[in-house]
C-alpha positions as CSV (number, residue, x, y, z in Angstrom):
1,M,0.0,-0.1,-0.1
2,H,0.8,3.6,-0.8
3,F,-0.2,6.2,1.8
4,V,-0.6,10.0,1.0
5,Y,-0.6,11.8,4.5
6,I,-1.1,15.2,5.9
7,I,0.3,16.5,9.0
8,Q,0.1,19.7,11.0
9,S,2.6,21.4,13.2
10,I,1.6,21.6,16.9
11,A,4.0,24.3,17.4
12,D,2.8,26.5,14.5
13,P,-0.7,25.2,13.6
14,D,-0.9,27.2,10.4
15,Q,1.8,25.0,9.0
16,Y,0.7,21.8,7.0
17,Y,2.7,19.3,5.1
18,S,1.8,16.5,2.7
19,G,3.6,13.6,1.8
20,L,4.1,10.0,0.5
21,T,5.1,6.9,2.4
22,E,4.6,3.1,2.8
23,D,4.6,3.3,6.7
24,V,2.8,6.4,8.0
25,E,3.6,5.6,11.8
26,K,7.5,5.7,11.0
27,R,7.3,8.7,8.7
28,L,5.6,10.6,11.5
29,R,8.3,9.7,13.7
30,D,11.0,10.8,11.3
31,H,9.3,14.3,10.8
32,N,9.1,14.5,14.7
33,C,12.8,13.6,14.9
34,G,13.8,16.2,12.6
35,K,14.9,13.9,9.7
36,S,13.2,15.9,7.1
37,K,14.7,19.5,6.3
38,H,11.3,20.6,5.0
39,T,9.6,20.0,8.3
40,A,12.3,19.9,10.9
41,K,11.8,23.6,12.0
42,F,8.0,23.3,12.7
43,K,8.2,20.1,14.9
44,P,6.4,18.4,16.6
45,W,3.7,17.3,14.1
46,Q,0.5,15.4,14.5
47,L,-1.3,13.4,11.9
48,V,-4.4,15.0,10.4
49,S,-5.4,12.4,7.7
50,Y,-3.9,9.7,5.5
51,H,-5.4,8.0,2.4
52,F,-4.2,4.8,0.9
53,F,-3.8,3.8,-2.6
54,R,-2.7,0.2,-4.0
55,N,-1.4,1.9,-7.2
56,E,1.7,3.9,-6.6
57,N,1.3,6.2,-9.7
58,T,-2.2,7.1,-8.3
59,A,-0.7,8.0,-4.9
60,V,2.1,10.1,-6.4
61,A,-0.6,12.0,-8.7
62,F,-2.6,12.7,-5.5
63,E,0.4,13.8,-3.4
64,K,1.3,16.2,-6.3
65,Y,-2.2,17.6,-6.5
66,L,-2.4,18.1,-2.8
67,K,0.7,20.4,-3.3
68,T,-1.2,22.6,-5.9
69,G,-3.4,25.6,-5.2
70,S,-6.6,23.6,-5.7
71,G,-5.4,20.7,-3.7
72,R,-4.4,22.7,-0.6
73,A,-7.9,24.2,-0.9
74,L,-9.5,20.7,-1.0
75,A,-7.4,19.4,1.9
76,K,-8.2,22.6,4.0
77,K,-11.9,22.1,3.2
78,R,-12.3,18.3,3.8
79,F,-9.4,16.9,5.7
80,R,-8.6,19.2,8.4
């Protein structure tokens, strides 16, 4: 399975990040340990939502969509 996840910074609740992984719990731990340069300065993080896909290409496409303006609007309206 391939997961697209959305996390929110606890320290700065206006900060969100979406990503792709095969292990959501491990990836959240990595974000909270500062292993990602994109999210280290806003840790700790909490999981907001995750969505699973059997097809990796579909997961990649959905993650890319969430990083667009309309994708961020959808996430804000439906997943937060």
